[in-house]
Residue, then its C-alpha position, 0 to 999 in steps of 0.5 A: m423491505e431488506t437489502p440484497t446482499a454479495p455472497d460472501g467475500a464478493d465485495e471484500e476489499h483487498a489491501v496493500i500495505a508497504h512498510f519501509r524501515l528509515a534510517r532514524d527511530g520515529f518519523g525519519d528524515a525529512d527528506q525520506r518523508e518527502q520521497i514517501y509523500e511523493a511516491e504516494q503521489a505518482m502511486q495514486a495515479e498510477t491507481e486512478q488510471a488502471g481503475v484497481g483501486e485507491v492509494d489511502g495514506n499513510e504513517f511515520g513512526g517508530g522509525e517506519a513509514v508504511v503506505y496503505a492502497y486498497g482495491p478489490d483485486a491486491d494481486a491487480l493493484f500490487k501490480v500497479l504499485e511494485p515499480t514505485l515501491r521497489s524503487l524507493p531506496f529504504r531497506p529492509a522493506h516488504v508489502l503485505l498483500r491482504r485478501g480478506d482473511a488471508e495474507t501474503r508478504v512480499d519482500l522488497 
């Protein structure tokens, strides 16, 4: 018995991937990492409340912090995350909105 599949793209997961330049190479300062962790917790609560997806973690290294979020609609997810992402003081910064094979960059 075959399992029915959704039409192409119907169940694609979208992503919002935020990149922030930190003050120093490596993993940044402890206070910078703490700010990212706090923002990540706030964004997780916001995405859960709005029902638009989830914040899936972060990476630090090479003088950069990256925060990952996933959901069914990158635009709706970014709309919820944008105020918190823009409130972080680290620049330069940008967000990649991934919609299947398409990707859009938004500078913060």
